[in-house]
C-alpha positions as CSV (number, residue, x, y, z in Angstrom):
1,X,0.0,0.0,0.0
2,X,2.9,2.4,0.7
3,X,4.3,1.8,-2.8
4,X,0.9,2.4,-4.4
5,X,0.4,5.7,-2.5
6,X,3.9,6.9,-3.6
7,X,3.0,6.1,-7.3
8,X,-0.3,8.2,-7.0
9,X,1.6,11.2,-5.5
10,X,4.3,10.9,-8.2
11,X,1.6,10.9,-10.9
12,X,-0.2,13.9,-9.4
13,X,3.1,15.9,-9.2
14,X,3.9,15.1,-12.8
15,X,0.4,16.2,-13.9
16,X,0.6,19.5,-12.2
17,X,4.1,20.2,-13.5
18,X,3.2,19.5,-17.1
19,X,-0.5,20.5,-17.4
20,X,-0.6,24.0,-15.8
21,X,-3.6,25.2,-17.7
22,X,-6.7,23.1,-16.9
23,X,-9.3,25.3,-18.7
24,X,-9.4,28.3,-20.9
25,X,-12.1,30.1,-22.9
26,X,-11.9,33.3,-24.9
27,X,-15.7,33.1,-25.7
28,X,-15.2,33.6,-29.5
29,X,-18.6,32.1,-30.2
30,X,-21.5,33.4,-32.2
31,X,-23.9,35.7,-30.3
32,X,-26.4,33.7,-28.3
33,X,-27.0,31.7,-25.1
34,X,-23.6,30.5,-23.8
35,X,-24.8,26.9,-23.2
36,X,-26.0,26.7,-26.8
37,X,-23.1,28.3,-28.7
38,X,-20.2,27.0,-26.6
39,X,-20.3,23.4,-28.0
40,X,-20.6,21.6,-24.7
41,X,-17.9,23.6,-22.8
42,X,-20.5,25.2,-20.5
43,X,-23.6,23.7,-18.8
44,X,-26.5,25.2,-16.8
45,X,-26.8,24.4,-13.1
46,X,-29.3,27.0,-12.1
47,X,-32.1,27.7,-14.5
48,X,-33.3,31.1,-15.6
49,X,-32.8,33.7,-18.3
50,X,-29.7,32.4,-20.2
51,X,-26.2,33.8,-19.9
52,X,-25.5,35.5,-23.2
53,X,-22.4,35.8,-25.5
54,X,-22.3,39.2,-27.1
55,X,-19.5,40.2,-29.5
56,X,-17.1,37.6,-28.1
57,X,-17.7,38.3,-24.5
58,X,-20.0,36.9,-21.8
59,X,-22.7,39.3,-20.6
60,X,-23.7,38.9,-17.0
61,X,-26.6,40.9,-15.4
62,X,-28.3,41.3,-12.0
63,X,-31.6,41.2,-13.9
64,X,-31.0,37.7,-15.2
65,X,-30.9,34.4,-13.3
66,X,-29.2,31.5,-15.1
67,X,-25.9,30.1,-13.5
68,X,-23.5,28.1,-15.6
69,X,-20.3,26.1,-15.0
70,X,-17.4,24.6,-17.0
71,X,-15.6,21.4,-16.0
72,X,-11.9,21.6,-15.4
73,X,-9.4,19.2,-17.0
74,X,-9.3,16.0,-14.9
75,X,-12.0,17.7,-12.9
76,X,-11.5,16.5,-9.3
77,X,-8.9,18.5,-7.4
78,X,-9.1,16.8,-4.0
79,X,-8.2,18.4,-0.7
80,X,-5.2,16.0,-0.3
81,X,-3.8,16.6,-3.7
82,X,-1.6,19.6,-2.7
83,X,-3.0,21.5,-5.6
84,X,-3.4,25.3,-5.9
85,X,-5.8,26.6,-8.5
86,X,-5.5,30.0,-10.2
87,X,-8.1,31.8,-12.4
88,X,-7.4,34.8,-14.6
89,X,-10.1,36.8,-16.4
90,X,-11.1,40.3,-17.5
91,X,-14.2,42.2,-16.4
92,X,-15.8,45.4,-17.6
93,X,-18.8,46.6,-15.6
94,X,-21.4,48.5,-17.6
95,X,-23.8,49.1,-14.6
96,X,-23.0,49.5,-11.0
97,X,-23.7,46.7,-8.4
98,X,-25.6,47.6,-5.3
99,X,-24.2,48.2,-1.9
100,X,-25.2,44.7,-0.9
101,X,-23.5,43.4,-4.0
102,X,-23.4,39.9,-5.3
103,X,-20.8,37.3,-6.6
104,X,-20.4,36.7,-10.3
105,X,-17.6,34.0,-10.5
106,X,-16.2,31.2,-8.4
107,X,-14.7,27.7,-8.2
108,X,-17.1,25.0,-7.1
109,X,-18.0,21.4,-6.6
110,X,-20.6,20.7,-3.9
111,X,-19.7,24.1,-2.4
112,X,-18.6,27.5,-3.6
113,X,-15.0,28.6,-3.1
114,X,-12.9,31.6,-4.2
115,X,-16.1,33.7,-4.6
116,X,-15.5,37.0,-6.5
117,X,-17.9,39.8,-5.4
118,X,-18.8,43.3,-6.7
119,X,-20.3,45.9,-4.5
120,X,-20.4,49.7,-4.0
121,X,-19.8,49.4,-0.2
122,X,-16.9,51.4,1.0
123,X,-16.4,52.9,-2.5
124,X,-16.2,56.7,-2.6
125,X,-17.2,56.4,-6.3
126,X,-17.7,53.5,-8.6
127,X,-17.4,50.1,-7.0
128,X,-15.0,47.6,-5.5
129,X,-14.2,43.9,-5.9
130,X,-13.9,41.4,-3.1
131,X,-13.2,37.7,-2.4
132,X,-15.0,35.3,-0.2
133,X,-14.9,31.6,0.8
134,X,-18.6,30.9,0.5
135,X,-21.6,32.0,-1.5
136,X,-23.0,33.8,1.6
137,X,-19.9,35.9,2.0
138,X,-20.1,39.7,1.5
139,X,-17.9,41.7,-0.7
140,X,-16.3,43.3,2.4
141,X,-15.2,39.9,3.8
142,X,-12.0,40.4,1.7
143,X,-12.3,43.6,-0.3
144,X,-9.7,45.3,-2.5
145,X,-9.2,48.9,-1.3
146,X,-9.4,50.3,-4.8
147,X,-12.4,52.1,-6.4
148,X,-13.1,50.9,-9.9
149,X,-15.0,52.6,-12.7
150,X,-17.7,51.6,-15.2
151,X,-16.8,50.8,-18.8
152,X,-13.2,50.0,-17.9
153,X,-11.5,46.6,-18.4
154,X,-9.7,45.1,-15.4
155,X,-7.7,41.8,-15.2
156,X,-8.7,39.8,-12.1
157,X,-6.6,36.8,-10.8
158,X,-7.8,34.5,-8.0
159,X,-6.0,31.7,-6.1
160,X,-7.6,28.8,-4.2
161,X,-5.5,26.5,-2.0
162,X,-7.3,23.2,-2.3
163,X,-5.6,21.9,0.8
164,X,-6.3,24.8,3.2
165,X,-9.4,26.4,1.7
166,X,-7.7,29.8,1.5
167,X,-9.0,32.3,-1.2
168,X,-7.0,35.3,-2.6
169,X,-7.6,38.0,-5.2
170,X,-5.4,40.3,-7.2
171,X,-6.3,43.2,-9.5
172,X,-4.2,43.9,-12.6
173,X,-1.2,42.0,-11.2
174,X,2.1,41.3,-12.9
175,X,3.6,39.0,-10.2
176,X,2.2,36.8,-7.4
177,X,4.0,39.1,-4.9
178,X,1.9,42.1,-6.0
179,X,-0.7,43.5,-3.5
180,X,-3.6,41.1,-2.9
181,X,-6.5,40.5,-0.5
182,X,-7.4,37.2,1.2
183,X,-10.9,36.2,2.2
184,X,-11.5,36.5,5.9
185,X,-14.7,34.4,6.2
186,X,-13.7,31.0,7.7
187,X,-14.4,27.8,5.9
188,X,-13.2,24.3,5.4
189,X,-11.3,23.0,2.4
190,X,-13.3,21.2,-0.3
191,X,-12.5,19.5,-3.6
192,X,-12.9,21.5,-6.8
193,X,-14.3,20.3,-10.1
194,X,-15.4,23.3,-12.1
195,X,-15.5,27.1,-12.6
196,X,-18.8,28.9,-12.5
197,X,-20.4,32.1,-13.6
198,X,-23.4,33.5,-11.7
199,X,-26.2,36.0,-12.4
200,X,-27.8,37.4,-9.3
201,X,-29.6,40.5,-8.0
202,X,-27.2,43.1,-6.9
203,X,-24.2,42.4,-9.1
204,X,-25.0,45.1,-11.7
205,X,-24.0,44.3,-15.3
206,X,-20.7,43.3,-16.7
207,X,-18.8,41.8,-19.6
208,X,-16.6,38.7,-18.7
209,X,-13.8,37.5,-21.0
210,X,-10.5,35.6,-21.5
211,X,-10.9,33.0,-18.7
212,X,-7.8,30.9,-17.9
213,X,-7.7,28.4,-15.1
214,X,-4.3,26.8,-14.2
215,X,-2.2,25.5,-11.4
216,X,0.4,28.2,-11.2
217,X,0.3,32.0,-11.3
218,X,2.8,32.6,-14.1
219,X,0.9,30.3,-16.5
220,X,-2.4,32.1,-16.2
221,X,-0.8,35.5,-16.4
222,X,1.4,34.6,-19.4
223,X,-1.5,33.0,-21.2
224,X,-3.8,35.9,-20.5
225,X,-1.1,38.3,-21.9
226,X,-0.4,36.2,-25.0
227,X,-1.3,37.6,-28.3
228,X,-4.9,36.5,-29.2
229,X,-5.4,34.0,-32.0
230,X,-9.2,34.1,-31.9
231,X,-11.4,36.4,-34.1
232,X,-11.3,40.2,-33.5
233,X,-12.9,41.2,-30.2
234,X,-14.7,44.6,-30.3
235,X,-13.9,46.5,-27.1
236,X,-15.8,49.7,-28.0
237,X,-19.0,49.4,-30.1
238,X,-20.3,52.1,-32.5
239,X,-22.7,54.4,-30.6
240,X,-26.0,55.7,-31.8
241,X,-25.8,59.3,-32.8
242,X,-28.2,62.3,-32.8
243,X,-27.3,65.3,-35.0
244,X,-28.7,68.4,-36.4
245,X,-29.0,69.0,-40.1
246,X,-25.7,69.9,-41.6
247,X,-23.6,68.3,-38.9
248,X,-20.7,65.9,-39.4
249,X,-21.2,62.5,-37.7
250,X,-18.5,59.9,-36.8
251,X,-19.1,56.2,-36.0
252,X,-16.1,54.4,-34.4
253,X,-15.1,50.9,-33.4
254,X,-12.2,49.7,-31.3
255,X,-11.0,46.1,-31.6
256,X,-8.4,43.8,-30.1
257,X,-6.8,40.7,-31.5
258,X,-4.2,39.7,-34.1
259,X,-3.4,42.6,-36.5
260,X,-3.8,43.6,-39.2
261,X,-7.6,44.2,-39.3
262,X,-9.8,45.0,-42.3
263,X,-13.1,47.0,-41.9
264,X,-16.3,47.2,-43.9
265,X,-19.1,49.5,-42.9
266,X,-22.7,48.9,-43.9
267,X,-25.8,51.0,-43.8
268,X,-29.1,49.1,-43.5
269,X,-27.1,46.0,-44.5
270,X,-25.9,47.6,-47.7
271,X,-22.1,47.9,-48.2
272,X,-20.8,51.5,-48.1
273,X,-18.1,52.0,-50.8
274,X,-14.8,53.2,-49.4
275,X,-16.0,52.9,-45.8
276,X,-13.1,50.6,-44.8
277,X,-11.5,52.2,-41.8
278,X,-12.2,51.9,-38.0
279,X,-14.0,55.3,-38.3
280,X,-16.8,56.0,-40.7
281,X,-17.7,59.7,-41.3
282,X,-20.9,61.3,-42.7
283,X,-20.6,64.9,-43.7
284,X,-23.5,67.4,-43.9
285,X,-26.2,65.0,-42.8
286,X,-29.8,65.5,-43.6
287,X,-33.1,64.5,-42.1
288,X,-33.6,61.7,-44.7
289,X,-30.9,59.7,-42.9
290,X,-33.0,59.5,-39.7
291,X,-33.7,55.9,-38.9
292,X,-30.6,54.6,-40.7
293,X,-28.6,51.9,-38.9
294,X,-24.9,51.3,-39.3
295,X,-22.5,48.4,-38.4
296,X,-19.0,47.3,-39.3
297,X,-17.6,43.9,-40.1
298,X,-14.0,43.4,-38.8
299,X,-11.8,40.7,-40.2
300,X,-8.3,39.3,-39.3
301,X,-6.5,36.1,-40.1
302,X,-8.5,34.3,-37.4
303,X,-12.0,35.2,-38.3
304,X,-14.8,37.8,-38.7
305,X,-16.8,39.8,-36.1
306,X,-19.7,42.1,-36.6
307,X,-20.3,45.1,-34.4
308,X,-23.6,46.1,-32.9
309,X,-25.9,48.3,-34.8
310,X,-25.8,52.1,-34.3
311,X,-28.7,54.3,-35.2
312,X,-28.6,57.8,-36.7
313,X,-31.2,60.5,-35.9
314,X,-31.0,63.8,-37.7
315,X,-33.0,66.6,-36.2
316,X,-34.3,69.6,-38.2
317,X,-33.1,73.0,-37.1
318,X,-34.3,73.1,-33.4
319,X,-37.2,75.4,-32.8
320,X,-36.8,78.2,-30.3
321,X,-37.7,77.0,-26.9
322,X,-41.0,78.9,-26.5
323,X,-44.7,78.4,-26.4
324,X,-45.5,81.3,-28.7
325,X,-48.5,79.4,-29.9
326,X,-49.6,78.9,-26.3
327,X,-49.5,75.1,-26.6
328,X,-47.5,72.4,-24.7
329,X,-47.5,68.7,-25.3
330,X,-47.3,66.1,-22.4
331,X,-46.4,62.5,-23.1
332,X,-46.6,59.7,-20.5
333,X,-45.0,56.4,-21.3
334,X,-44.4,53.2,-19.4
335,X,-41.4,52.0,-21.3
336,X,-41.2,48.4,-19.9
337,X,-37.7,48.6,-18.6
338,X,-38.1,46.2,-15.6
339,X,-35.5,43.5,-15.9
340,X,-33.9,44.9,-19.1
341,X,-30.1,44.5,-19.1
342,X,-29.3,46.7,-22.2
343,X,-30.8,50.2,-21.8
344,X,-28.2,51.8,-24.1
345,X,-29.2,53.7,-27.3
346,X,-27.9,50.7,-29.2
347,X,-30.6,48.4,-27.9
348,X,-33.4,47.6,-30.3
349,X,-36.1,48.4,-27.7
350,X,-34.5,51.7,-26.8
351,X,-34.1,52.7,-30.5
352,X,-37.9,52.0,-31.1
353,X,-38.7,54.2,-28.1
354,X,-36.3,56.8,-29.4
355,X,-37.9,56.9,-32.9
356,X,-41.3,57.5,-31.2
357,X,-39.8,60.3,-29.0
358,X,-38.4,62.0,-32.0
359,X,-41.7,61.7,-33.8
360,X,-43.7,63.0,-30.8
361,X,-41.4,65.9,-30.2
362,X,-43.3,66.4,-26.9
363,X,-42.4,69.2,-24.6
364,X,-42.6,67.2,-21.4
365,X,-42.3,63.4,-21.0
366,X,-43.0,61.3,-17.9
367,X,-41.4,57.8,-18.0
368,X,-42.4,54.8,-15.9
369,X,-40.2,51.6,-15.5
370,X,-36.8,53.1,-16.1
371,X,-34.3,50.4,-14.9
372,X,-32.8,51.5,-11.6
373,X,-29.3,50.3,-12.4
374,X,-29.4,51.9,-15.8
375,X,-30.8,55.3,-14.9
376,X,-27.4,56.8,-15.9
377,X,-28.2,55.9,-19.5
378,X,-31.0,58.5,-19.6
379,X,-28.4,61.2,-20.3
380,X,-27.5,59.3,-23.4
381,X,-31.2,59.2,-24.4
382,X,-31.2,63.0,-24.2
383,X,-28.2,63.2,-26.5
384,X,-29.7,60.8,-29.0
385,X,-33.4,61.5,-28.9
386,X,-34.2,64.7,-26.9
387,X,-31.2,67.1,-27.5
388,X,-31.3,70.0,-25.1
389,X,-33.8,68.5,-22.7
390,X,-33.6,68.7,-18.9
391,X,-33.8,65.5,-16.8
392,X,-35.2,64.8,-13.3
393,X,-34.1,61.3,-12.2
394,X,-34.1,61.4,-8.4
395,X,-37.3,59.5,-8.0
396,X,-37.8,56.8,-5.4
397,X,-37.3,53.2,-6.4
398,X,-38.1,49.6,-5.4
399,X,-34.4,48.8,-6.4
400,X,-35.7,47.6,-9.8
401,X,-37.4,50.5,-11.6
402,X,-38.1,54.2,-11.1
403,X,-39.8,57.2,-12.8
404,X,-38.0,59.9,-14.8
405,X,-39.3,63.3,-16.1
406,X,-37.8,65.0,-19.2
407,X,-38.6,68.6,-20.1
408,X,-37.8,70.9,-23.0
409,X,-38.2,73.7,-20.4
410,X,-36.0,74.2,-17.3
411,X,-36.8,72.0,-14.3
412,X,-36.5,74.3,-11.3
413,X,-36.9,71.6,-8.7
414,X,-37.6,67.8,-8.5
415,X,-38.7,65.9,-5.4
416,X,-39.7,62.3,-4.4
417,X,-42.8,62.1,-2.2
418,X,-44.3,59.2,-0.3
419,X,-41.5,56.7,-1.0
420,X,-41.9,53.7,1.3
421,X,-44.3,55.8,3.4
422,X,-46.8,53.9,5.7
423,X,-50.1,53.0,4.2
424,X,-51.7,52.1,7.5
425,X,-53.7,55.4,7.7
426,X,-55.4,54.3,4.5
427,X,-56.4,50.8,5.6
428,X,-53.4,48.8,4.4
429,X,-51.1,47.2,7.0
430,X,-48.6,45.5,4.7
431,X,-45.5,47.0,3.2
432,X,-45.1,50.7,2.6
433,X,-45.7,52.8,-0.6
434,X,-44.0,51.0,-3.6
435,X,-41.8,53.5,-5.4
436,X,-43.1,57.0,-5.0
437,X,-45.0,60.0,-6.3
438,X,-42.4,62.0,-8.2
439,X,-42.6,65.7,-8.9
440,X,-40.8,68.2,-11.3
441,X,-41.5,71.9,-11.1
442,X,-41.1,73.3,-14.6
443,X,-40.6,76.9,-15.7
444,X,-42.8,77.0,-18.9
445,X,-42.3,80.2,-21.0
446,X,-45.2,82.6,-20.7
447,X,-46.5,80.8,-17.6
448,X,-46.4,83.4,-14.7
449,X,-46.5,80.5,-12.3
450,X,-44.6,77.2,-12.4
451,X,-46.2,74.0,-13.8
452,X,-46.0,71.0,-11.5
453,X,-45.7,67.6,-13.2
454,X,-46.3,64.5,-11.1
455,X,-45.8,60.9,-12.2
456,X,-46.6,57.7,-10.3
457,X,-46.5,54.0,-10.9
458,X,-48.9,52.3,-8.5
459,X,-48.5,48.8,-7.2
460,X,-49.0,46.3,-10.1
461,X,-51.4,43.5,-10.5
462,X,-50.5,39.9,-11.1
463,X,-49.1,38.7,-7.8
464,X,-50.2,35.5,-6.0
465,X,-52.7,37.6,-4.0
466,X,-54.9,39.9,-6.2
467,X,-56.8,41.0,-3.2
468,X,-53.6,42.3,-1.5
469,X,-52.6,44.0,-4.8
470,X,-55.9,45.7,-5.0
471,X,-55.9,46.8,-1.3
472,X,-52.4,48.2,-1.6
473,X,-53.1,50.0,-4.9
474,X,-56.2,51.6,-3.4
475,X,-54.3,52.7,-0.3
476,X,-51.6,54.2,-2.4
477,X,-54.2,56.1,-4.4
478,X,-55.6,57.4,-1.1
479,X,-52.1,58.5,0.0
480,X,-51.6,60.4,-3.2
481,X,-55.1,62.1,-2.8
482,X,-54.3,63.0,0.8
483,X,-50.9,64.5,-0.4
484,X,-52.7,66.8,-2.9
485,X,-55.4,67.8,-0.6
486,X,-53.4,68.4,2.6
487,X,-49.7,68.9,1.5
488,X,-49.5,70.3,-2.0
489,X,-52.5,72.4,-2.5
490,X,-52.7,74.4,0.7
491,X,-50.9,77.7,0.4
492,X,-49.1,79.0,-2.7
493,X,-49.3,75.8,-4.7
494,X,-53.1,76.0,-4.7
495,X,-52.8,78.6,-7.4
496,X,-50.3,76.7,-9.6
497,X,-51.3,74.4,-12.5
498,X,-50.5,70.8,-12.0
499,X,-50.9,67.4,-13.7
500,X,-50.6,63.8,-12.4
501,X,-49.6,61.1,-15.0
502,X,-48.4,57.6,-15.2
503,X,-49.2,53.9,-14.9
504,X,-51.9,53.6,-12.3
505,X,-52.5,49.9,-13.0
506,X,-56.2,50.3,-12.9
507,X,-58.9,50.6,-15.6
508,X,-61.4,53.4,-14.7
509,X,-64.2,51.8,-16.7
510,X,-63.5,48.1,-16.0
511,X,-62.2,48.3,-12.4
512,X,-60.9,45.4,-10.4
513,X,-63.5,43.5,-8.4
514,X,-61.4,43.1,-5.3
515,X,-61.9,46.5,-3.7
516,X,-63.9,46.8,-0.5
517,X,-64.4,50.6,-0.9
518,X,-63.5,53.1,-3.6
519,X,-61.4,52.3,-6.7
520,X,-58.0,54.0,-7.1
521,X,-59.1,56.3,-10.0
522,X,-62.1,57.5,-8.0
523,X,-59.9,58.3,-5.0
524,X,-57.4,60.1,-7.2
525,X,-60.0,62.2,-9.0
526,X,-62.1,63.1,-5.8
527,X,-63.0,66.7,-5.5
528,X,-60.3,67.7,-2.9
529,X,-57.4,66.7,-5.3
530,X,-58.6,68.9,-8.1
531,X,-57.6,66.2,-10.6
532,X,-59.8,65.5,-13.5
533,X,-60.4,62.2,-15.4
534,X,-59.6,62.3,-19.1
535,X,-60.2,59.7,-21.8
536,X,-57.7,60.1,-24.6
537,X,-58.5,58.4,-27.9
538,X,-56.6,57.2,-30.9
539,X,-57.7,59.1,-34.0
540,X,-56.8,56.1,-36.3
541,X,-58.7,53.5,-34.2
542,X,-62.4,54.2,-33.9
543,X,-63.6,51.4,-31.7
544,X,-65.2,52.0,-28.3
545,X,-62.0,50.7,-26.7
546,X,-59.7,53.3,-28.1
547,X,-58.3,54.4,-24.8
548,X,-56.8,51.0,-23.9
549,X,-53.0,51.3,-23.2
550,X,-51.9,47.8,-22.0
551,X,-50.9,45.4,-23.5
552,X,-50.2,46.1,-27.1
553,X,-48.2,42.8,-27.2
554,X,-51.2,40.8,-26.1
555,X,-55.0,41.3,-25.9
556,X,-55.3,45.1,-25.8
557,X,-58.1,45.3,-23.3
558,X,-57.1,47.4,-20.4
559,X,-56.4,51.1,-19.7
560,X,-53.6,51.6,-17.2
561,X,-51.9,54.9,-18.3
562,X,-53.4,58.2,-17.5
563,X,-53.0,62.0,-17.6
564,X,-55.1,63.6,-14.9
565,X,-54.8,67.4,-15.1
566,X,-55.9,70.0,-12.6
567,X,-59.0,72.1,-13.3
568,X,-57.1,74.9,-15.0
569,X,-55.2,72.5,-17.3
570,X,-58.3,70.4,-17.9
571,X,-60.3,73.3,-19.2
572,X,-57.4,74.0,-21.6
573,X,-57.1,70.6,-23.3
574,X,-56.7,71.0,-27.0
575,X,-56.4,67.4,-28.0
576,X,-55.3,63.9,-26.7
577,X,-54.7,60.5,-28.0
578,X,-53.4,57.0,-27.3
579,X,-50.7,56.4,-29.9
580,X,-50.2,53.3,-32.1
581,X,-47.7,53.1,-34.9
582,X,-49.4,50.1,-36.5
583,X,-52.4,52.2,-37.3
584,X,-50.7,55.2,-38.8
585,X,-51.5,56.3,-42.3
586,X,-49.1,58.3,-44.5
587,X,-46.3,56.6,-42.6
588,X,-43.4,58.9,-41.6
589,X,-39.9,57.9,-42.6
590,X,-38.6,57.9,-39.0
591,X,-41.1,55.3,-37.7
592,X,-41.7,51.6,-38.2
593,X,-45.1,50.0,-38.0
594,X,-44.1,47.6,-35.2
595,X,-42.2,50.2,-33.1
596,X,-45.0,50.2,-30.5
597,X,-44.6,46.5,-29.8
598,X,-40.8,46.6,-29.8
599,X,-40.7,49.6,-27.6
600,X,-43.0,48.5,-24.8
601,X,-46.1,46.5,-23.7
602,X,-47.8,49.8,-22.9
603,X,-49.0,52.4,-25.4
604,X,-48.0,56.1,-24.9
605,X,-50.6,58.7,-24.1
606,X,-50.3,62.3,-25.4
607,X,-52.2,65.4,-24.4
608,X,-51.9,69.0,-25.8
609,X,-52.7,71.9,-23.5
610,X,-53.3,75.6,-24.2
611,X,-51.7,78.1,-21.9
612,X,-54.2,78.4,-18.9
613,X,-53.0,81.9,-18.2
614,X,-53.5,83.1,-21.8
615,X,-57.3,83.5,-21.5
616,X,-59.1,86.5,-23.1
617,X,-59.9,89.4,-20.9
618,X,-61.8,92.6,-21.2
619,X,-62.1,95.9,-19.5
620,X,-65.3,95.8,-17.4
621,X,-65.7,99.4,-16.3
622,X,-64.2,102.8,-15.9
623,X,-65.3,105.2,-13.1
624,X,-64.0,108.7,-12.7
625,X,-64.6,111.2,-9.8
626,X,-62.7,114.4,-10.3
627,X,-59.1,113.3,-10.4
628,X,-59.7,109.8,-9.2
629,X,-60.0,106.9,-11.7
630,X,-61.0,103.3,-11.0
631,X,-60.5,100.6,-13.6
632,X,-61.9,97.1,-13.4
633,X,-61.0,94.2,-15.7
634,X,-61.0,90.5,-15.9
635,X,-57.8,88.8,-14.6
636,X,-56.0,85.9,-13.2
637,X,-53.7,85.9,-10.2
638,X,-50.1,86.9,-10.7
639,X,-50.5,88.4,-14.2
640,X,-48.8,91.7,-15.1
641,X,-50.5,94.5,-16.9
642,X,-49.6,97.9,-18.3
643,X,-52.0,100.9,-18.6
644,X,-51.6,103.6,-21.3
645,X,-53.6,106.8,-21.4
646,X,-54.6,109.3,-24.0
647,X,-56.5,112.5,-24.4
648,X,-57.3,112.2,-28.1
649,X,-57.1,108.5,-29.0
650,X,-54.2,109.3,-31.3
651,X,-51.3,109.7,-28.9
652,X,-50.9,107.2,-26.1
653,X,-48.4,107.5,-23.2
654,X,-47.5,105.0,-20.4
655,X,-49.7,105.6,-17.4
656,X,-48.9,102.6,-15.1
657,X,-46.7,99.5,-15.6
658,X,-46.1,96.1,-14.1
659,X,-49.4,96.0,-12.2
660,X,-49.5,92.6,-10.6
661,X,-53.0,91.2,-10.1
662,X,-53.8,89.6,-6.8
663,X,-57.1,87.9,-7.4
664,X,-57.9,84.6,-9.1
665,X,-60.4,84.4,-12.0
666,X,-62.3,87.4,-10.8
667,X,-62.4,91.2,-11.7
668,X,-59.3,93.1,-10.6
669,X,-59.8,96.7,-9.4
670,X,-57.1,99.4,-10.0
671,X,-57.6,102.9,-8.5
672,X,-55.4,105.9,-9.0
673,X,-55.7,109.6,-7.9
674,X,-54.4,112.9,-9.3
675,X,-55.3,112.0,-12.9
676,X,-54.8,115.0,-15.2
677,X,-58.1,116.6,-16.4
678,X,-57.3,116.2,-20.1
679,X,-56.9,112.4,-19.9
680,X,-60.1,110.8,-21.1
681,X,-59.1,107.4,-22.5
682,X,-57.4,104.3,-21.1
683,X,-56.2,101.0,-22.5
684,X,-54.8,97.9,-20.8
685,X,-52.1,95.5,-22.0
686,X,-51.3,92.1,-20.5
687,X,-47.6,91.7,-20.2
688,X,-46.3,88.4,-21.9
């Protein structure tokens, strides 16, 4: 027996000396689910939305849930083998993890070991990586004291001592003696058979590439630094562009791999002659290019890689930011971003939304279901689809989605109300207010008072307890109503125009049957709130159900999305509609007929308002006693007026200026003394 044991140890020593790399993968597969395109290298061990390969890299996301693993050569590395396993790989985070964080890579067999975590905890900006010994470890159990940034590629090296169970992590190392961190959570040693990738809530979104697993540090580092012999890997994709007529537009791509590379750009899948460099330039662009999509094919001796598509939007000369015609357009849109990993302007869903936004050209937009971890992408939306717009993104969130408000006009203030507030005063004793009531105070030109835009996304239907959903939704509606009646309207705000919009998850005309008292819409439009129920229609769809907004991807039979204006705005509605691209006639060049279904499961709602302060007025009376004159005219509060006087109707001179009215929707009285005897005529101007 002693002789046999010696032979086994001799064999293992020889194996580790000669076979240092036990697994490697540069993920040069066609785009698609990793377990499908990787030819048996990877297998699923926790079902869910598949891990994807995108442009030669693995895409991992906190919004997805499949876990996969790859078996190591000779698989079983037993605790008595004396082995040490190293893993080297690159990561580039495109969305931040949460403070709680989550792991995304580890060794495993029956247990997790050498668990790599990402988290924002302790980071002054960006995020940090950490190492743990078990799946329940936190990122801070062994955390690198280095803040990392989004959209930057880092090389990570880990080491697991199979005999002792110790786990260590390096960041961009050159040698094993470089600074590292070792996991502090205690655990026992276990055998190792595979390497795993994990998708879990809290990890953010990242691109994982160039995995090498070996039995010594030098081998995994030298292998990872070796010149690639796979197809070109695109490290910076072409980005969608928004430009004005006459601009010059550049599309760029950055690749790694074995040089030299050749490039061929295509527009709408048609080869562009002479577009054979890593940068493609369009000069003096015109609006007829709006909707065009561009991509590049990159080739080297090892293969061919196609880039992602980039869309071009060309805007006509931007109009002056004004409401000279007295009209503003409000759009409310649930854009179905819950669980969406790619919220960039390159995503097909986002591009469909963008085409609609360009077509609408609305002045104010309220969005529901913006992904929480991708809120930062909204600035790119402004560049691509809403140039010059202001954004308010500081709404409350349930850690998955939030609301956003965009405005052509300056946003003076934005505020989250009721986030996670107690619903017990309104008869619901479960969890607090889901998400929030979000407000933006907007300075509209020619409005003497600010316009307050509110957006809400009430608790959804479809859980295992419809009764609980209904009760909570009704309680949230009561909380919103109470806010308007007792917080917002008392005092100065009571004279301001305001509008509530958003996904209220309730059909006013086909209400849920589970309510014990009062449906949400009834509570929201009760008299103390001042909010008015509207029923927008689609001008191309003349059925009785033309106000349905959800779901265009299924049986369109429910109205969930609303614009509820205050009395002043309600009386100034010019037009409204529920919008569908599939029913358009005289189809515009910058829209596709299926854009609604690609963009969202909800339909957008638009409403056009006249200026509530721009109402006609007339002089009601003039009274004169000796040198005292009293003028009375129709007015609204906080409007400025000028008075001119004349003795002959031919020559007019300023008499009084910047007279600020103090009454609301009632006659205003102006009295002055010491009026010269020759003055006989007066006229009044409203100051814009």
